[in-house]
N, C-alpha and C positions, 0 to 999 in steps of 0.2 A: 380575594378580589383584586388585591394589588398585583399578584402574580399574573393574573389574566390580563390586566391592563398593561403590565410591563411587557409581556409576550406580544400583545397586540401592537404596542408602540415599536418594539423591535422588528416585528414582521413588516410593519408599514415602512419603517426606515430602510429595511433591506429591499423591499419592493421598489422604493424610489431610487435607491442606489443602482439596482440592476437595470431598471428601465432607463435611467440616465446614462449608464455606461453603454447600453445597446444603441442609443441614439448616435453616439460617436461624436467626432469633432465637428465644430461649427464650420460650414462650408466657406463663409466669407473670410474667416480667420485663416483657414487653410489656403484659400486662393491668394490672399495677400502675401503669405509666406512663400507660396509656390512661385509667384511671379517676381519675388525679390531675393531669392536665394537659389543659386545654381545647384549647390549640393543637395538642398532639400528637394528641388524639382527632380533631379535625377533619381533620388530615393523614392519618389512617389509616382514614377512611371513604370508600369508593369511591362518590361521588355521580354521578348519581342511583343509588339502590339498585336491585337487580334487580327487587324487587316494588314496584309503585306503591302509593300510598294509595288505597283503593277505598271510596267512600261511596255511600249510596243517595240518589237524588234525592228531592224532596218527594213524588213519587207513590208512594214506598215499594217500587218494583219495579225501576226503572231504575238501573243502577250508573254511576258516573262515576269515572274514575281520574285521579290527579294524581301526577306524579313525586315520589318521596321525595328531596327535595333538601336541601342544607345548611341553609337557613333553617327547615326543618321538623324538623331533627334535635334530639331532646332529649338533652343531654349525660348520659352514664351515669356515676354515681359508684361508688365501691368497695362501698358498702352494697347498691346495686341489683344488682351483679354478684357478690355473695357467695353461695356455695352454702350451703344450709341448709334447715331444716324448722321452721316456727314454728306452734304450735297457739295460736290466738287464743281469747280469752275467750268469744266468740260461738260457738266450736266449729269454725270453719273452720281448715283446715290450709293454710298457704302454703308452697309448695315451690319452691326455686330450685336448679337444678343443670345440669350439662352433659349433654345427651342424646346428643351425639356427641363423641368425643374421638379423632380420627384425627390422624396426623402432620401433614397439610396442611389439615385442616378441623376446626373446633370449632363446636358448636351449643349455645347457652345458652338455657334456658327458665325462666320464672318465672310463677307464678300459683297459684290455689287448686286443690287436688285436686278431681277430678270436674268440672273446668271447663276450658275452652280456656285456653291460656297467655295472660297479659296482656303478656308480653314474650318475644320470640324473636329472638336475635341470631346471625347466621352469620359466623364468622371464617374467612378463608382465607389460607393462606400463599402469597404471590405474590412471586416473585423474592427469596425469603429473608426477607420481611417480612410480618407479620400485618396484615390489613385486614378491616374489616367490609364485607361485600358485600351483605348483605340483613338486613332487620329488620322485625319486626312489633311495634308498640308500641300499647298500649291508648289512648294519647292520640288516635289516629286510627282507632278501631275503626269497624266498619260502621254502628253506631248513631249516630255523630256526624252531625247534620244538615249538609248542605253549606253552609248559610247560617252555620254556626258555625265553619267551618274557619279563616277569617281570624282570628277571636278566639282560637281554640285555638293557632294559630301564634304570635300575640302573647304569649300566656301562656307557651308553651314558650320563647320568646326571652327573656322576663323571667327565668324560672328559669335559663336558660343564662347570662345576665349575672351572676346571683348566683354561679353555679358558677365562672365565669371570674374573678371577683374573688377568690375563695378559692383557686382552682387555675388560675392563668394558664397 
């Protein structure tokens, strides 16, 4: 009888361990580290992202796509990823919130009400760890002329260096 009880307890402990390890890391803990450590953030973005950066050519009709790679990634700080609703003096309302909150997928959007989001970030739980798998960022919106892409990337990289100094 003791053997059966021992085997049952061992099986129960193993079941709890396996189910706990499948659940993966806590999203809030991940997001806090993600927004305060540049090296951690870079390690948790699956480059190239699923959606490329798409810009209009000079003719105003033809689109050209570029992979969303590490050098184009604008590091995201805690303020950017903070949920909230801000009414500005000019009357606009800036809303930032998670639009999807599933156990293995989260989607964060930010932007002015009545407008397309200026930021959309998709997080997915992969092998127990959270990763960014897709993103839309207004740095690279369709209105950016292709000729200004390189300069925009340089500006993003300058801002990233400042973030990296503060949050290595």
